[in-house]
OpenMM code with the backbone's topology and positions (N, CA, C; nanometers):
from openmm import Vec3, app, unit

residues = "MET LYS LYS PHE ARG GLY LYS LYS ARG TYR PHE HIS ASN LEU TRP ARG GLU THR LYS ALA GLU GLN TYR ASP LEU ASN PHE GLY LYS GLU GLY TRP PHE ASP LEU TRP HIS THR HIS LEU ASP PHE TYR GLY PHE GLY ASN ASN ARG LEU LYS ILE ARG ARG GLU HIS ILE LYS ALA TYR ILE ALA LEU PHE TYR GLY LEU LEU GLU GLU LEU GLN THR LEU GLY LYS PRO TYR GLN SER TRP ILE GLU ILE VAL ASP GLU ASP ALA GLY LEU ASP ALA ILE TYR ILE HIS THR THR ASN PRO ASN GLU ASP ASN PHE PRO LEU ARG LEU GLU ASN LEU ASN TRP ASN CYS THR ILE PRO LYS TYR LEU LYS ASP ILE VAL ASP LEU ASN ASN PHE ASN VAL GLY HIS TYR LYS TRP GLU SER TYR ASN SER TYR ILE ILE GLN SER LYS ASN LYS GLY LEU GLU LEU".split()
positions = [
    Vec3(0.0947, -0.1015, 0.0347),
    Vec3(0.0007, -0.0087, 0.0273),
    Vec3(0.0336, 0.1417, -0.0374),
    Vec3(0.0420, 0.2358, -0.1003),
    Vec3(0.1087, 0.3478, -0.1537),
    Vec3(0.1202, 0.4333, 0.0092),
    Vec3(0.2049, 0.4825, 0.0715),
    Vec3(0.2210, 0.5957, 0.2029),
    Vec3(0.1033, 0.7166, 0.1469),
    Vec3(0.0188, 0.7335, 0.3129),
    Vec3(-0.0318, 0.8855, 0.2865),
    Vec3(0.0282, 0.9496, 0.2887),
    Vec3(0.0649, 1.0398, 0.1960),
    Vec3(0.1354, 1.1894, 0.1904),
    Vec3(0.0649, 1.2805, 0.2405),
    Vec3(0.0533, 1.3693, 0.2599),
    Vec3(0.0305, 1.5340, 0.2749),
    Vec3(-0.0769, 1.5916, 0.4127),
    Vec3(-0.0751, 1.4363, 0.5010),
    Vec3(-0.1923, 1.4155, 0.5922),
    Vec3(-0.2557, 1.5318, 0.6576),
    Vec3(-0.1606, 1.6236, 0.7250),
    Vec3(-0.1699, 1.7424, 0.7578),
    Vec3(-0.2797, 1.8113, 0.6893),
    Vec3(-0.2382, 1.8867, 0.5402),
    Vec3(-0.3007, 1.9098, 0.4573),
    Vec3(-0.4471, 1.8760, 0.4372),
    Vec3(-0.4662, 1.7589, 0.4089),
    Vec3(-0.5501, 1.6639, 0.3390),
    Vec3(-0.6543, 1.6875, 0.4901),
    Vec3(-0.6516, 1.6825, 0.5899),
    Vec3(-0.6975, 1.7241, 0.7250),
    Vec3(-0.7391, 1.8346, 0.7772),
    Vec3(-0.6536, 1.9012, 0.7189),
    Vec3(-0.6910, 2.0873, 0.6910),
    Vec3(-0.7990, 2.1249, 0.6294),
    Vec3(-0.7704, 2.0868, 0.4881),
    Vec3(-0.8963, 2.0689, 0.3986),
    Vec3(-1.0289, 2.0394, 0.4601),
    Vec3(-0.9851, 1.8840, 0.5097),
    Vec3(-1.1772, 1.8277, 0.5343),
    Vec3(-1.2129, 1.8944, 0.6410),
    Vec3(-1.1527, 1.9340, 0.7585),
    Vec3(-1.1774, 2.0123, 0.8395),
    Vec3(-1.2393, 2.1546, 0.7913),
    Vec3(-1.1711, 2.2091, 0.6995),
    Vec3(-1.2540, 2.3398, 0.6375),
    Vec3(-1.3640, 2.3232, 0.5764),
    Vec3(-1.4034, 2.2142, 0.4910),
    Vec3(-1.5116, 2.1247, 0.4781),
    Vec3(-1.6284, 2.0990, 0.5041),
    Vec3(-1.5807, 2.1006, 0.6644),
    Vec3(-1.6896, 2.0741, 0.7637),
    Vec3(-1.7627, 2.1857, 0.8264),
    Vec3(-1.7371, 2.3146, 0.7442),
    Vec3(-1.8581, 2.4297, 0.7637),
    Vec3(-1.9835, 2.4157, 0.6738),
    Vec3(-2.0703, 2.4258, 0.7735),
    Vec3(-2.2214, 2.4183, 0.6943),
    Vec3(-2.2055, 2.5572, 0.5967),
    Vec3(-2.1587, 2.6248, 0.6302),
    Vec3(-2.1704, 2.7183, 0.4941),
    Vec3(-2.1336, 2.7197, 0.3973),
    Vec3(-2.0257, 2.6036, 0.3845),
    Vec3(-1.9365, 2.5822, 0.2764),
    Vec3(-2.0557, 2.5104, 0.1398),
    Vec3(-2.1803, 2.4275, 0.2521),
    Vec3(-2.3153, 2.4056, 0.1204),
    Vec3(-2.3978, 2.4834, 0.1246),
    Vec3(-2.3912, 2.5309, -0.0259),
    Vec3(-2.5021, 2.6415, -0.0503),
    Vec3(-2.6336, 2.5694, -0.0836),
    Vec3(-2.6992, 2.5176, 0.0670),
    Vec3(-2.8300, 2.4710, 0.0268),
    Vec3(-2.9694, 2.5516, -0.0407),
    Vec3(-2.9307, 2.6830, -0.0393),
    Vec3(-3.0197, 2.7107, -0.1644),
    Vec3(-3.1576, 2.6838, -0.1280),
    Vec3(-3.2275, 2.6577, 0.0238),
    Vec3(-3.3794, 2.6568, 0.0191),
    Vec3(-3.4381, 2.7378, -0.0817),
    Vec3(-3.4228, 2.8097, -0.1027),
    Vec3(-3.5524, 2.9087, -0.1934),
    Vec3(-3.6982, 2.9011, -0.1491),
    Vec3(-3.7766, 2.9312, -0.2114),
    Vec3(-3.9221, 2.9589, -0.2315),
    Vec3(-3.9920, 2.7783, -0.2116),
    Vec3(-3.9199, 2.7377, -0.3310),
    Vec3(-3.9261, 2.5721, -0.3717),
    Vec3(-3.8373, 2.4684, -0.3482),
    Vec3(-3.7845, 2.5617, -0.2420),
    Vec3(-3.6600, 2.4048, -0.1872),
    Vec3(-3.6834, 2.2643, -0.1495),
    Vec3(-3.6280, 2.2013, -0.2394),
    Vec3(-3.6277, 2.0477, -0.1903),
    Vec3(-3.5148, 1.9901, -0.2424),
    Vec3(-3.5271, 1.8464, -0.1894),
    Vec3(-3.3768, 1.8030, -0.1800),
    Vec3(-3.4480, 1.6058, -0.2149),
    Vec3(-3.4360, 1.5669, -0.2630),
    Vec3(-3.4319, 1.4415, -0.3588),
    Vec3(-3.2674, 1.3407, -0.3128),
    Vec3(-3.2884, 1.3282, -0.1871),
    Vec3(-3.1502, 1.2187, -0.1579),
    Vec3(-3.0427, 1.3116, -0.2071),
    Vec3(-3.0313, 1.4590, -0.1653),
    Vec3(-2.8986, 1.4999, -0.2033),
    Vec3(-2.8035, 1.4540, -0.0544),
    Vec3(-2.6832, 1.4240, -0.1083),
    Vec3(-2.5996, 1.3885, -0.0414),
    Vec3(-2.4039, 1.4148, -0.0422),
    Vec3(-2.3296, 1.3888, 0.0167),
    Vec3(-2.2070, 1.4558, 0.0002),
    Vec3(-2.1354, 1.3695, 0.0991),
    Vec3(-2.0311, 1.3459, 0.0167),
    Vec3(-1.9078, 1.2431, 0.0489),
    Vec3(-1.7999, 1.3359, 0.0925),
    Vec3(-1.7164, 1.3442, 0.2483),
    Vec3(-1.6158, 1.3724, 0.2654),
    Vec3(-1.4993, 1.3083, 0.2010),
    Vec3(-1.5349, 1.1399, 0.2365),
    Vec3(-1.3757, 1.0621, 0.2003),
    Vec3(-1.4256, 1.0228, 0.0946),
    Vec3(-1.4286, 1.0936, -0.0050),
    Vec3(-1.4673, 1.0177, -0.1962),
    Vec3(-1.3891, 0.9256, -0.2121),
    Vec3(-1.2465, 0.9257, -0.2138),
    Vec3(-1.1022, 0.8499, -0.2501),
    Vec3(-1.1116, 0.7383, -0.1553),
    Vec3(-1.2322, 0.7089, -0.0409),
    Vec3(-1.1758, 0.6358, 0.0406),
    Vec3(-1.0825, 0.5845, 0.0978),
    Vec3(-1.0075, 0.6924, 0.1487),
    Vec3(-0.8801, 0.6789, 0.2596),
    Vec3(-0.8946, 0.6387, 0.3876),
    Vec3(-1.0211, 0.6153, 0.4280),
    Vec3(-1.0448, 0.5662, 0.5458),
    Vec3(-1.0675, 0.3979, 0.5427),
    Vec3(-1.0470, 0.3749, 0.4148),
    Vec3(-1.0058, 0.2342, 0.4288),
    Vec3(-0.9329, 0.1778, 0.4606),
    Vec3(-0.7825, 0.2401, 0.4984),
    Vec3(-0.6475, 0.1849, 0.5194),
    Vec3(-0.5825, 0.1953, 0.6128),
    Vec3(-0.6635, 0.3017, 0.7305),
    Vec3(-0.6253, 0.3251, 0.8747),
    Vec3(-0.7591, 0.3495, 0.9444),
    Vec3(-0.7668, 0.2747, 1.0539),
    Vec3(-0.9094, 0.3140, 1.1294),
    Vec3(-0.8694, 0.4458, 1.2159),
    Vec3(-0.7948, 0.4914, 1.2079),
    Vec3(-0.7613, 0.6395, 1.2742),
    Vec3(-0.8162, 0.7717, 1.1798),
    Vec3(-0.7940, 0.7359, 1.0372),
    Vec3(-0.8552, 0.8173, 0.9201),
    Vec3(-0.9581, 0.8113, 0.8952),
    Vec3(-1.0336, 0.6716, 0.9284),
    Vec3(-1.1930, 0.6349, 0.9417),
    Vec3(-1.2493, 0.7449, 1.0090),
    Vec3(-1.2074, 0.7042, 1.1227),
    Vec3(-1.2627, 0.7762, 1.2499),
    Vec3(-1.2414, 0.9415, 1.2734),
    Vec3(-1.1477, 0.9995, 1.1644),
    Vec3(-1.1478, 1.1370, 1.1886),
    Vec3(-1.2451, 1.1641, 1.0729),
    Vec3(-1.2316, 1.0984, 0.9712),
    Vec3(-1.3622, 1.1542, 0.8469),
    Vec3(-1.5178, 1.1302, 0.9316),
    Vec3(-1.5181, 1.0438, 1.0157),
    Vec3(-1.6222, 0.9920, 1.1002),
    Vec3(-1.6823, 1.1464, 1.1855),
    Vec3(-1.6069, 1.1621, 1.2835),
    Vec3(-1.5845, 1.3059, 1.3067),
    Vec3(-1.6025, 1.4314, 1.2534),
    Vec3(-1.5468, 1.4387, 1.1145),
    Vec3(-1.5813, 1.5461, 1.0729),
    Vec3(-1.7204, 1.5278, 1.0073),
    Vec3(-1.8134, 1.4167, 0.9707),
    Vec3(-1.9311, 1.4066, 0.9156),
    Vec3(-1.9814, 1.4598, 1.0208),
    Vec3(-1.9913, 1.4432, 1.1645),
    Vec3(-2.0943, 1.4809, 1.2721),
    Vec3(-2.0625, 1.6002, 1.3105),
    Vec3(-1.9110, 1.6565, 1.2517),
    Vec3(-1.8998, 1.8307, 1.2955),
    Vec3(-2.0197, 1.9067, 1.1453),
    Vec3(-2.0092, 1.8266, 1.0448),
    Vec3(-2.0955, 1.9108, 0.9374),
    Vec3(-2.2209, 1.8587, 0.9844),
    Vec3(-2.2531, 1.7825, 1.0524),
    Vec3(-2.4245, 1.7401, 1.0377),
    Vec3(-2.4588, 1.8361, 1.1340),
    Vec3(-2.4359, 1.8362, 1.2123),
    Vec3(-2.4799, 1.9426, 1.3222),
    Vec3(-2.5191, 2.0784, 1.2476),
    Vec3(-2.3752, 2.1079, 1.1947),
    Vec3(-2.4129, 2.2524, 1.1066),
    Vec3(-2.5365, 2.2483, 0.9661),
    Vec3(-2.5207, 2.1217, 0.9175),
    Vec3(-2.6820, 2.1539, 0.7939),
    Vec3(-2.8041, 2.1292, 0.9355),
    Vec3(-2.7917, 2.0291, 1.0100),
    Vec3(-2.9005, 2.0322, 1.0915),
    Vec3(-2.9577, 2.1961, 1.1568),
    Vec3(-2.8150, 2.2724, 1.2093),
    Vec3(-2.9017, 2.4155, 1.2151),
    Vec3(-2.9677, 2.4886, 1.1083),
    Vec3(-2.8683, 2.4864, 1.0078),
    Vec3(-2.9403, 2.5117, 0.9092),
    Vec3(-3.0900, 2.4518, 0.8303),
    Vec3(-3.1216, 2.3383, 0.8426),
    Vec3(-3.2574, 2.2775, 0.8016),
    Vec3(-3.3475, 2.3252, 0.9040),
    Vec3(-3.3288, 2.4031, 0.9956),
    Vec3(-3.4242, 2.4709, 1.1078),
    Vec3(-3.4742, 2.5623, 1.0236),
    Vec3(-3.4254, 2.6376, 0.9374),
    Vec3(-3.4710, 2.7443, 0.8517),
    Vec3(-3.5700, 2.7075, 0.7192),
    Vec3(-3.5987, 2.5584, 0.6780),
    Vec3(-3.6356, 2.5240, 0.5557),
    Vec3(-3.7482, 2.5746, 0.5536),
    Vec3(-3.8781, 2.5167, 0.6998),
    Vec3(-3.9541, 2.5422, 0.6959),
    Vec3(-4.0751, 2.3918, 0.6215),
    Vec3(-4.0452, 2.3167, 0.6106),
    Vec3(-4.0942, 2.2003, 0.5696),
    Vec3(-4.0236, 2.0956, 0.6568),
    Vec3(-4.1202, 1.9678, 0.6334),
    Vec3(-4.0645, 1.8507, 0.7147),
    Vec3(-3.9334, 1.7963, 0.6102),
    Vec3(-3.7942, 1.7142, 0.6982),
    Vec3(-3.7233, 1.7051, 0.6225),
    Vec3(-3.6778, 1.5566, 0.6791),
    Vec3(-3.5799, 1.4624, 0.6029),
    Vec3(-3.4744, 1.3693, 0.7012),
    Vec3(-3.3603, 1.4055, 0.6608),
    Vec3(-3.3213, 1.4023, 0.7435),
    Vec3(-3.1381, 1.3771, 0.7327),
    Vec3(-3.0513, 1.2679, 0.8317),
    Vec3(-2.9780, 1.2783, 0.7514),
    Vec3(-2.8824, 1.1447, 0.8259),
    Vec3(-2.7506, 1.1204, 0.7928),
    Vec3(-2.6331, 1.0374, 0.8591),
    Vec3(-2.5292, 0.9989, 0.8265),
    Vec3(-2.5486, 0.8734, 0.8142),
    Vec3(-2.4769, 0.8589, 0.6446),
    Vec3(-2.4676, 0.6340, 0.6438),
    Vec3(-2.3383, 0.6408, 0.6503),
    Vec3(-2.3066, 0.5529, 0.7009),
    Vec3(-2.1409, 0.4475, 0.7497),
    Vec3(-2.1484, 0.3452, 0.6773),
    Vec3(-2.0791, 0.3095, 0.5654),
    Vec3(-2.0509, 0.1789, 0.5203),
    Vec3(-1.9539, 0.1174, 0.5727),
    Vec3(-1.9320, 0.0423, 0.6409),
    Vec3(-1.8497, -0.0691, 0.6728),
    Vec3(-1.7545, -0.1050, 0.6215),
    Vec3(-1.8027, -0.1780, 0.4853),
    Vec3(-1.7273, -0.2054, 0.3710),
    Vec3(-1.6263, -0.0910, 0.3250),
    Vec3(-1.6871, 0.0010, 0.3096),
    Vec3(-1.6525, 0.1045, 0.1947),
    Vec3(-1.6630, 0.2651, 0.2363),
    Vec3(-1.5406, 0.3151, 0.2995),
    Vec3(-1.5525, 0.4657, 0.3417),
    Vec3(-1.5460, 0.5327, 0.2685),
    Vec3(-1.5791, 0.5281, 0.0962),
    Vec3(-1.5987, 0.5898, 0.0186),
    Vec3(-1.7307, 0.6053, -0.0223),
    Vec3(-1.8361, 0.5646, 0.0386),
    Vec3(-1.9441, 0.5371, 0.0478),
    Vec3(-2.0260, 0.6012, 0.1362),
    Vec3(-1.9212, 0.6736, 0.2573),
    Vec3(-2.0278, 0.7293, 0.3826),
    Vec3(-2.0391, 0.8721, 0.3256),
    Vec3(-2.1855, 0.9020, 0.3929),
    Vec3(-2.2369, 1.0376, 0.2965),
    Vec3(-2.3392, 1.1035, 0.4129),
    Vec3(-2.3508, 1.2310, 0.4237),
    Vec3(-2.4791, 1.2650, 0.4691),
    Vec3(-2.5574, 1.2801, 0.3503),
    Vec3(-2.6604, 1.2310, 0.4233),
    Vec3(-2.7962, 1.2648, 0.3551),
    Vec3(-2.8838, 1.4041, 0.3437),
    Vec3(-2.9768, 1.4505, 0.2864),
    Vec3(-3.0818, 1.5213, 0.3129),
    Vec3(-3.2005, 1.4700, 0.1984),
    Vec3(-3.3300, 1.4743, 0.2850),
    Vec3(-3.4712, 1.4780, 0.1920),
    Vec3(-3.5722, 1.4958, 0.2047),
    Vec3(-3.6534, 1.5640, 0.1049),
    Vec3(-3.7327, 1.6298, 0.0986),
    Vec3(-3.8573, 1.5465, 0.0572),
    Vec3(-3.9719, 1.5962, 0.0663),
    Vec3(-4.0773, 1.6148, -0.0767),
    Vec3(-3.9760, 1.6847, -0.2233),
    Vec3(-4.0555, 1.6191, -0.3219),
    Vec3(-3.9823, 1.6606, -0.4302),
    Vec3(-4.0150, 1.6287, -0.5438),
    Vec3(-3.9949, 1.6932, -0.6866),
    Vec3(-4.1219, 1.6768, -0.7781),
    Vec3(-4.0348, 1.5750, -0.8369),
    Vec3(-3.9507, 1.5167, -0.8505),
    Vec3(-3.8782, 1.3564, -0.9155),
    Vec3(-3.9413, 1.2719, -0.9194),
    Vec3(-3.9877, 1.2466, -0.7766),
    Vec3(-4.0459, 1.0710, -0.7234),
    Vec3(-4.1614, 1.1094, -0.5922),
    Vec3(-4.2161, 1.0196, -0.5760),
    Vec3(-4.3396, 1.0782, -0.4443),
    Vec3(-4.2273, 0.9790, -0.3618),
    Vec3(-4.1142, 0.9667, -0.2747),
    Vec3(-4.0812, 0.8799, -0.1980),
    Vec3(-4.0317, 0.9276, -0.0640),
    Vec3(-4.0945, 1.0355, -0.0098),
    Vec3(-4.0768, 1.0789, 0.0906),
    Vec3(-4.2020, 1.0781, 0.2062),
    Vec3(-4.2002, 1.0578, 0.2977),
    Vec3(-4.0729, 1.0140, 0.3356),
    Vec3(-4.0104, 0.8912, 0.3215),
    Vec3(-3.9055, 0.8617, 0.3253),
    Vec3(-3.8388, 0.7507, 0.2506),
    Vec3(-3.8107, 0.6501, 0.4198),
    Vec3(-3.8061, 0.5510, 0.3861),
    Vec3(-3.8439, 0.4050, 0.4748),
    Vec3(-3.7436, 0.3221, 0.4627),
    Vec3(-3.6426, 0.2714, 0.5421),
    Vec3(-3.5153, 0.1957, 0.4502),
    Vec3(-3.5935, 0.0633, 0.5429),
    Vec3(-3.6277, -0.0716, 0.4768),
    Vec3(-3.6665, -0.1639, 0.5150),
    Vec3(-3.5108, -0.2577, 0.6043),
    Vec3(-3.6028, -0.3756, 0.6930),
    Vec3(-3.4678, -0.3797, 0.7578),
    Vec3(-3.4064, -0.3196, 0.8597),
    Vec3(-3.4163, -0.1191, 0.9137),
    Vec3(-3.3154, -0.0386, 0.9330),
    Vec3(-3.3784, -0.1271, 1.1298),
    Vec3(-3.2743, -0.1772, 1.1694),
    Vec3(-3.2521, -0.2146, 1.3258),
    Vec3(-3.2016, -0.1012, 1.4277),
    Vec3(-3.2747, -0.0330, 1.4928),
    Vec3(-3.2352, 0.0908, 1.5802),
    Vec3(-3.1773, 0.0358, 1.7350),
    Vec3(-3.2128, -0.0883, 1.7232),
    Vec3(-3.1537, -0.1877, 1.8594),
    Vec3(-3.0504, -0.2566, 1.8475),
    Vec3(-2.9486, -0.1898, 1.7613),
    Vec3(-2.8240, -0.2943, 1.6897),
    Vec3(-2.7300, -0.2503, 1.8015),
    Vec3(-2.6381, -0.3738, 1.7659),
    Vec3(-2.5226, -0.3399, 1.8623),
    Vec3(-2.3837, -0.1844, 1.7804),
    Vec3(-2.3963, -0.1254, 1.8378),
    Vec3(-2.3104, -0.0028, 1.8232),
    Vec3(-2.1713, -0.0348, 1.7838),
    Vec3(-2.0830, -0.0649, 1.6684),
    Vec3(-1.9074, -0.1103, 1.6655),
    Vec3(-1.8453, 0.0236, 1.7383),
    Vec3(-1.7386, -0.0605, 1.7634),
    Vec3(-1.6648, 0.0122, 1.8752),
    Vec3(-1.6039, 0.1672, 1.8099),
    Vec3(-1.5494, 0.1304, 1.6775),
    Vec3(-1.5010, 0.2473, 1.6085),
    Vec3(-1.6403, 0.3938, 1.6279),
    Vec3(-1.7504, 0.3787, 1.6431),
    Vec3(-1.7903, 0.4737, 1.6576),
    Vec3(-1.8564, 0.5173, 1.8080),
    Vec3(-1.8429, 0.4041, 1.9115),
    Vec3(-1.9087, 0.4108, 2.0044),
    Vec3(-1.8938, 0.5669, 2.1233),
    Vec3(-1.7589, 0.5823, 2.0836),
    Vec3(-1.7266, 0.7327, 2.1780),
    Vec3(-1.6974, 0.8458, 2.0502),
    Vec3(-1.7329, 0.8199, 1.9378),
    Vec3(-1.7575, 0.9001, 1.8656),
    Vec3(-1.8918, 0.9765, 1.8437),
    Vec3(-2.0131, 0.8742, 1.8520),
    Vec3(-2.1583, 0.9447, 1.8288),
    Vec3(-2.2265, 0.9477, 1.9749),
    Vec3(-2.2724, 1.0819, 1.9866),
    Vec3(-2.3264, 1.1173, 2.0944),
    Vec3(-2.4559, 1.0578, 2.1415),
    Vec3(-2.4639, 0.9749, 2.2334),
    Vec3(-2.6107, 0.8455, 2.2252),
    Vec3(-2.7094, 0.9450, 2.2466),
    Vec3(-2.7187, 1.0588, 2.3363),
    Vec3(-2.7735, 1.1447, 2.3790),
    Vec3(-2.8485, 1.2095, 2.2911),
    Vec3(-2.8079, 1.2602, 2.1757),
    Vec3(-2.8231, 1.3599, 2.0451),
    Vec3(-2.8729, 1.2374, 1.9518),
    Vec3(-2.8075, 1.1791, 1.8964),
    Vec3(-2.8233, 1.0478, 1.7890),
    Vec3(-2.8820, 0.9222, 1.8240),
    Vec3(-2.9807, 0.8585, 1.7275),
    Vec3(-2.9844, 0.7688, 1.7362),
    Vec3(-2.9333, 0.6709, 1.6053),
    Vec3(-2.8571, 0.5573, 1.6401),
    Vec3(-2.7886, 0.4880, 1.5573),
    Vec3(-2.8408, 0.3403, 1.5216),
    Vec3(-2.8883, 0.3093, 1.3651),
    Vec3(-2.8868, 0.2067, 1.3490),
    Vec3(-2.8351, 0.1373, 1.2212),
    Vec3(-2.8819, 0.0066, 1.2210),
    Vec3(-2.8108, -0.1149, 1.1480),
    Vec3(-2.8733, -0.1550, 0.9954),
    Vec3(-2.8565, -0.1466, 0.8881),
    Vec3(-2.9411, -0.2819, 0.7863),
    Vec3(-2.8315, -0.2938, 0.7015),
    Vec3(-2.9239, -0.3489, 0.6258),
    Vec3(-2.7653, -0.4280, 0.5248),
    Vec3(-2.8308, -0.4003, 0.3803),
    Vec3(-2.7538, -0.3738, 0.2921),
    Vec3(-2.7769, -0.3621, 0.1549),
    Vec3(-2.6819, -0.4044, 0.1000),
    Vec3(-2.7491, -0.5002, -0.0082),
    Vec3(-2.6614, -0.5868, -0.1036),
    Vec3(-2.5726, -0.7048, 0.0076),
    Vec3(-2.4294, -0.6761, -0.0140),
    Vec3(-2.3546, -0.6775, 0.0764),
    Vec3(-2.2692, -0.6128, 0.2011),
    Vec3(-2.3254, -0.4723, 0.1783),
    Vec3(-2.2756, -0.4153, 0.2813),
    Vec3(-2.3328, -0.4145, 0.3839),
    Vec3(-2.2777, -0.3658, 0.5220),
    Vec3(-2.3443, -0.3560, 0.6363),
    Vec3(-2.3519, -0.1470, 0.6702),
    Vec3(-2.4395, -0.1143, 0.6492),
    Vec3(-2.4610, 0.0323, 0.6858),
    Vec3(-2.5209, 0.0509, 0.8376),
    Vec3(-2.4579, 0.1510, 0.8688),
    Vec3(-2.5271, 0.2399, 1.0182),
    Vec3(-2.5685, 0.3694, 0.9783),
    Vec3(-2.6892, 0.4204, 1.0240),
    Vec3(-2.7798, 0.5255, 0.9950),
    Vec3(-2.7460, 0.5852, 1.1143),
    Vec3(-2.6730, 0.7161, 1.1049),
    Vec3(-2.6674, 0.8402, 1.2425),
    Vec3(-2.8180, 0.9764, 1.2229),
    Vec3(-2.8400, 0.9322, 1.3155),
    Vec3(-2.9951, 1.0390, 1.2766),
    Vec3(-2.9934, 1.0794, 1.3759),
    Vec3(-3.0674, 1.2675, 1.4068),
    Vec3(-3.0845, 1.3061, 1.5210),
    Vec3(-3.1966, 1.2568, 1.5687),
    Vec3(-3.2250, 1.2873, 1.7397),
    Vec3(-3.3294, 1.2003, 1.8074),
    Vec3(-3.4257, 1.3378, 1.7592),
    Vec3(-3.4058, 1.4616, 1.7728),
    Vec3(-3.4882, 1.5478, 1.7881),
    Vec3(-3.5316, 1.6506, 1.6583),
    Vec3(-3.4430, 1.6511, 1.5557),
    Vec3(-3.4276, 1.7026, 1.4178),
    Vec3(-3.4625, 1.6191, 1.3443),
    Vec3(-3.5925, 1.6729, 1.2012),
    Vec3(-3.6518, 1.5603, 1.1165),
    Vec3(-3.6963, 1.4597, 1.1803),
    Vec3(-3.7504, 1.4110, 1.0220),
    Vec3(-3.8597, 1.2959, 1.0423),
    Vec3(-3.7495, 1.1578, 1.0347),
    Vec3(-3.8014, 1.0764, 1.0925),
    Vec3(-3.7155, 0.9665, 1.1202),
    Vec3(-3.6985, 0.8240, 0.9883),
    Vec3(-3.5875, 0.7637, 0.9684),
    Vec3(-3.6032, 0.6792, 0.8048),
    Vec3(-3.7012, 0.5999, 0.8733),
] * unit.nanometer
topology = app.Topology()
chain = topology.addChain("A")
for resn in residues:
    res = topology.addResidue(resn, chain)
    for name in ("N", "CA", "C"):
        topology.addAtom(name, app.Element.getBySymbol(name[0]), res)
């Protein structure tokens, strides 16, 4: 495996991206989201080392807090969550979903989503369980963990 060079600059830029104002959600009059999402670890660097993966998850949570605050001004029901895919850090993402003109799929319901799952060790000390629920579901051959606010937005 090739050495990950430039980590300091990479993580500096990553944390700069976690500012909610970096994402122009542009609600406008007809603001809507059709499973809008963003990947902070698009290239899957977190697959190489757990320490790198955990740093990305911390960044997702920081960004999530900011986006949840912004979504309070949306003025309509929404769903928002972080999805952590055990097998591939490049698939981890934050999602926002509302009613939309593309498809009648709101509110989104994930079949087989288990909110009473065992939380993996690498998430336990990162996720504040007083503010967030953690659920698990299997999608194809992937194990996904959903992190969702307990009191902001609609549940999946």
